[in-house]
DOSESE-999858 format. One record per residue (C-alpha): residue number from 1; residue in one letter; y, x, z. Coordinates in steps of 0.25 Angstrom, whole numbers. Layout:
- NUM  a  Y  X  Z;
...
This chain:
- 1  x  127  -45  -35;
- 2  x  120  -45  -21;
- 3  x  114  -59  -25;
- 4  x  109  -53  -38;
- 5  x  103  -41  -32;
- 6  x  96  -50  -22;
- 7  x  90  -59  -33;
- 8  x  85  -47  -40;
- 9  x  79  -41  -28;
- 10  x  71  -54  -26;
- 11  x  64  -52  -40;
- 12  x  50  -46  -41;
- 13  x  54  -40  -54;
- 14  x  61  -26  -54;
- 15  x  75  -27  -60;
- 16  x  84  -15  -63;
- 17  x  97  -16  -70;
- 18  x  103  -4  -78;
- 19  x  116  -2  -83;
- 20  x  119  3  -98;
- 21  x  117  18  -93;
- 22  x  103  14  -88;
- 23  x  108  16  -73;
- 24  x  102  6  -63;
- 25  x  112  -4  -58;
- 26  x  102  -13  -50;
- 27  x  88  -13  -46;
- 28  x  81  -25  -38;
- 29  x  71  -23  -27;
- 30  x  58  -25  -36;
- 31  x  63  -14  -45;
- 32  x  66  -5  -33;
- 33  x  51  -8  -28;
- 34  x  46  -4  -43;
- 35  x  54  9  -43;
- 36  x  51  12  -29;
- 37  x  65  16  -26;
- 38  x  78  9  -20;
- 39  x  90  3  -27;
- 40  x  98  14  -21;
- 41  x  90  25  -28;
- 42  x  89  18  -42;
- 43  x  103  11  -44;
- 44  x  113  19  -52;
- 45  x  102  28  -57;
- 46  x  98  30  -72;
- 47  x  86  22  -76;
- 48  x  78  35  -80;
- 49  x  77  38  -64;
- 50  x  69  25  -62;
- 51  x  57  33  -67;
- 52  x  52  48  -67;
- 53  x  47  45  -81;
- 54  x  58  36  -87;
- 55  x  57  38  -102;
- 56  x  51  25  -106;
- 57  x  60  17  -97;
- 58  x  73  24  -102;
- 59  x  68  23  -116;
- 60  x  66  8  -114;
- 61  x  79  6  -107;
- 62  x  87  14  -119;
- 63  x  80  5  -129;
- 64  x  85  -8  -122;
- 65  x  99  -2  -122;
- 66  x  98  1  -137;
- 67  x  91  -12  -141;
- 68  x  99  -21  -131;
- 69  x  87  -29  -130;
- 70  x  77  -31  -119;
- 71  x  64  -23  -118;
- 72  x  51  -25  -111;
- 73  x  42  -13  -108;
- 74  x  28  -17  -102;
- 75  x  20  -8  -93;
- 76  x  30  3  -93;
- 77  x  26  14  -84;
- 78  x  37  19  -74;
- 79  x  35  32  -66;
- 80  x  43  31  -53;
- 81  x  48  43  -46;
- 82  x  39  40  -34;
- 83  x  27  44  -44;
- 84  x  22  30  -46;
- 85  x  21  24  -60;
- 86  x  24  9  -61;
- 87  x  21  0  -73;
- 88  x  31  -11  -77;
- 89  x  35  -21  -87;
- 90  x  50  -17  -90;
- 91  x  60  -27  -95;
- 92  x  73  -21  -99;
- 93  x  85  -31  -103;
- 94  x  99  -27  -108;
- 95  x  111  -35  -102;
- 96  x  121  -34  -113;
- 97  x  137  -34  -110;
- 98  x  146  -35  -122;
- 99  x  135  -31  -131;
- 100  x  131  -19  -123;
- 101  x  120  -16  -113;
- 102  x  126  -18  -99;
- 103  x  113  -19  -91;
- 104  x  99  -16  -92;
- 105  x  90  -25  -84;
- 106  x  76  -20  -81;
- 107  x  65  -29  -76;
- 108  x  53  -22  -70;
- 109  x  39  -29  -69;
- 110  x  28  -20  -63;
- 111  x  16  -22  -71;
- 112  x  7  -18  -59;
- 113  x  12  -28  -50;
- 114  x  3  -39  -55;
- 115  x  -9  -29  -55;
- 116  x  -6  -25  -41;
- 117  x  -4  -40  -35;
- 118  x  -18  -43  -43;
- 119  x  -24  -31  -36;
- 120  x  -19  -35  -22;
- 121  x  -24  -49  -24;
- 122  x  -38  -44  -28;
- 123  x  -37  -34  -16;
- 124  x  -34  -45  -6;
- 125  x  -45  -54  -12;
- 126  x  -55  -43  -11;
- 127  x  -51  -40  4;
- 128  x  -52  -54  7;
- 129  x  -66  -55  2;
- 130  x  -70  -42  8;
- 131  x  -64  -47  22;
- 132  x  -72  -60  21;
- 133  x  -85  -52  18;
- 134  x  -82  -43  30;
- 135  x  -79  -54  39;
- 136  x  -92  -60  35;
- 137  x  -100  -47  37;
- 138  x  -93  -44  50;
- 139  x  -98  -58  55;
- 140  x  -113  -55  50;
- 141  x  -112  -41  57;
- 142  x  -105  -43  70;
- 143  x  -114  -54  74;
- 144  x  -127  -47  73;
- 145  x  -120  -34  79;
- 146  x  -116  -42  91;
- 147  x  -131  -47  93;
- 148  x  -136  -32  91;
- 149  x  -126  -27  101;
- 150  x  -129  -37  111;
- 151  x  -145  -35  110;
- 152  x  -142  -20  112;
- 153  x  -135  -23  125;
- 154  x  -145  -32  130;
- 155  x  -156  -22  126;
- 156  x  -149  -10  134;
- 157  x  -150  -19  146;
- 158  x  -165  -20  145;
- 159  x  -169  -6  142;
- 160  x  -176  1  153;
- 161  x  -172  15  149;
- 162  x  -157  18  148;
- 163  x  -160  29  138;
- 164  x  -164  18  128;
- 165  x  -150  12  130;
- 166  x  -144  22  121;
- 167  x  -150  15  109;
- 168  x  -144  2  113;
- 169  x  -130  9  115;
- 170  x  -132  13  101;
- 171  x  -134  -1  96;
- 172  x  -122  -6  104;
- 173  x  -113  5  99;
- 174  x  -117  4  84;
- 175  x  -115  -11  85;
- 176  x  -102  -10  90;
- 177  x  -99  0  79;
- 178  x  -103  -10  68;
- 179  x  -95  -20  75;
- 180  x  -82  -11  75;
- 181  x  -85  -8  61;
- 182  x  -86  -23  56;
- 183  x  -73  -25  64;
- 184  x  -66  -14  57;
- 185  x  -71  -20  44;
- 186  x  -63  -33  48;
- 187  x  -51  -25  49;
- 188  x  -40  -28  59;
- 189  x  -41  -42  64;
- 190  x  -30  -44  75;
- 191  x  -16  -49  72;
- 192  x  -5  -40  66;
- 193  x  4  -36  77;
- 194  x  17  -36  69;
- 195  x  30  -29  73;
- 196  x  41  -23  65;
- 197  x  36  -9  61;
- 198  x  42  4  56;
- 199  x  32  8  46;
- 200  x  37  23  47;
- 201  x  33  23  62;
- 202  x  19  18  58;
- 203  x  18  29  47;
- 204  x  23  39  56;
- 205  x  13  36  67;
- 206  x  1  37  57;
- 207  x  6  50  52;
- 208  x  6  56  66;
- 209  x  -8  50  68;
- 210  x  -13  57  55;
- 211  x  -5  70  58;
- 212  x  -12  70  71;
- 213  x  -26  68  66;
- 214  x  -25  78  55;
- 215  x  -19  88  65;
- 216  x  -6  88  56;
- 217  x  -13  92  43;
- 218  x  -11  80  35;
- 219  x  3  81  28;
- 220  x  10  68  29;
- 221  x  23  66  21;
- 222  x  33  54  23;
- 223  x  42  46  14;
- 224  x  48  35  22;
- 225  x  58  25  18;
- 226  x  66  25  31;
- 227  x  73  12  27;
- 228  x  61  3  29;
- 229  x  63  -8  39;
- 230  x  52  -11  49;
- 231  x  40  -20  45;
- 232  x  31  -30  52;
- 233  x  17  -24  54;
- 234  x  7  -21  65;
- 235  x  9  -7  68;
- 236  x  -6  -3  73;
- 237  x  -12  -9  61;
- 238  x  -2  -3  51;
- 239  x  -4  10  58;
- 240  x  -19  9  55;
- 241  x  -16  6  40;
- 242  x  -8  19  38;
- 243  x  -18  27  47;
- 244  x  -30  23  39;
- 245  x  -23  27  26;
- 246  x  -18  40  31;
- 247  x  -31  44  38;
- 248  x  -39  41  25;
- 249  x  -29  50  18;
- 250  x  -32  61  28;
- 251  x  -47  59  27;
- 252  x  -47  59  12;
- 253  x  -42  73  11;
- 254  x  -50  86  12;
- 255  x  -43  89  25;
- 256  x  -31  84  33;
- 257  x  -23  96  28;
- 258  x  -25  92  13;
- 259  x  -20  77  16;
- 260  x  -6  74  13;
- 261  x  0  59  15;
- 262  x  13  53  11;
- 263  x  19  41  19;
- 264  x  29  34  11;
- 265  x  36  21  14;
- 266  x  45  12  5;
- 267  x  51  -2  4;
- 268  x  46  -10  -7;
- 269  x  54  -23  -11;
- 270  x  48  -36  -18;
- 271  x  34  -31  -16;
- 272  x  22  -42  -18;
- 273  x  10  -41  -9;
- 274  x  -1  -51  -13;
- 275  x  6  -64  -16;
- 276  x  19  -61  -7;
- 277  x  31  -54  -12;
- 278  x  39  -46  -1;
- 279  x  53  -42  -2;
- 280  x  51  -29  5;
- 281  x  38  -21  8;
- 282  x  35  -7  15;
- 283  x  28  1  6;
- 284  x  20  13  13;
- 285  x  13  23  4;
- 286  x  3  33  10;
- 287  x  -1  43  0;
- 288  x  -11  55  1;
- 289  x  -15  67  -7;
- 290  x  -30  64  -5;
- 291  x  -41  64  -15;
- 292  x  -39  49  -18;
- 293  x  -47  37  -17;
- 294  x  -59  37  -26;
- 295  x  -57  28  -38;
- 296  x  -69  20  -36;
- 297  x  -63  16  -22;
- 298  x  -49  13  -25;
- 299  x  -51  -2  -27;
- 300  x  -59  -4  -14;
- 301  x  -53  6  -4;
- 302  x  -48  -6  4;
- 303  x  -62  -13  5;
- 304  x  -69  -10  18;
- 305  x  -80  0  18;
- 306  x  -74  7  5;
- 307  x  -72  21  8;
- 308  x  -72  34  0;
- 309  x  -76  43  13;
- 310  x  -90  44  17;
- 311  x  -85  43  32;
- 312  x  -76  31  30;
- 313  x  -77  17  34;
- 314  x  -69  11  22;
- 315  x  -61  3  33;
- 316  x  -48  10  34;
- 317  x  -42  5  21;
- 318  x  -47  -9  22;
- 319  x  -42  -10  36;
- 320  x  -28  -5  31;
- 321  x  -28  -15  20;
- 322  x  -31  -26  29;
- 323  x  -20  -22  39;
- 324  x  -9  -21  28;
- 325  x  -14  -35  22;
- 326  x  -12  -41  35;
- 327  x  2  -36  35;
- 328  x  5  -43  22;
- 329  x  5  -29  15;
- 330  x  -3  -22  4;
- 331  x  -11  -9  5;
- 332  x  -13  -2  -9;
- 333  x  -18  12  -13;
- 334  x  -18  21  -25;
- 335  x  -26  34  -26;
- 336  x  -29  46  -35;
- 337  x  -33  60  -31;
- 338  x  -22  67  -24;
- 339  x  -14  54  -21;
- 340  x  -19  41  -13;
- 341  x  -8  31  -10;
- 342  x  -9  19  0;
- 343  x  3  10  -1;
- 344  x  5  0  10;
- 345  x  15  -12  8;
- 346  x  20  -20  20;
- 347  x  29  -31  19;
- 348  x  42  -29  27;
- 349  x  46  -44  29;
């Protein structure tokens, strides 16, 4: 039995077994990830509890019981108890014993998985193109800047009046500022300092920073999974990622007192990032109640210099995306007025 469960847990297809009374007898890791719940919570429960709106699902299962024949439902919408709606292809197969249905085998294929993988690949290609352009621009900008700065230093030594040196100091200061801006465009360039980390320690550290910056006015709630093991990561850079996202949420609100942020962690099994499938990843949701990201910016918020704020640089999310990518992870966003969610996936291998 344990060997069979191990085989099922290594499938990328979600599999749920039901008895004739439509109670869950077994669920594999991929299905747990789809349902955003654990086997301990789902097994022995009636199938109607798999969804907050189970009518279509139960009608389909009852039809399989009556017809004693397989049924396929394409693009079925399933409303999870977390509030998320997933779309999947459902294949329900009855297993007969002495002419009666003994087990219903459900196969779940999320139809948005291929769309997500395609979107990730397109995003990665776009980011690589953007980085190549930025690297070229950085080279073309920093070389003349060095010459301008050096000339200003030489000029300062030749000026007969010290009062005029203020102008050369302005030139040097602005050249340094442009150099720093170019360096920030390039993102972190030093090697990752990997160590085993407790992701909750990082989230708590940033929560304290944001609380201090806002004078305790920002409301921050936590929904942590305490069973999560440590994961390999660069503590300083991951703090920067979470800080950038939470600071954006605070700055987007009318005032810190109007800002509410929820931090949520979960383990997710059999998850694909790019071309690599991971047995276990850490999922971190950072959700705020702000006005949302303008629709015209939602597809480009991770591109450098793209920002919805007049005083923004458009570098925070680009740097965050770069850091997560270097960890082999994924950073996604979903936004509508009143609910913006950034989701970080980090491999736990």
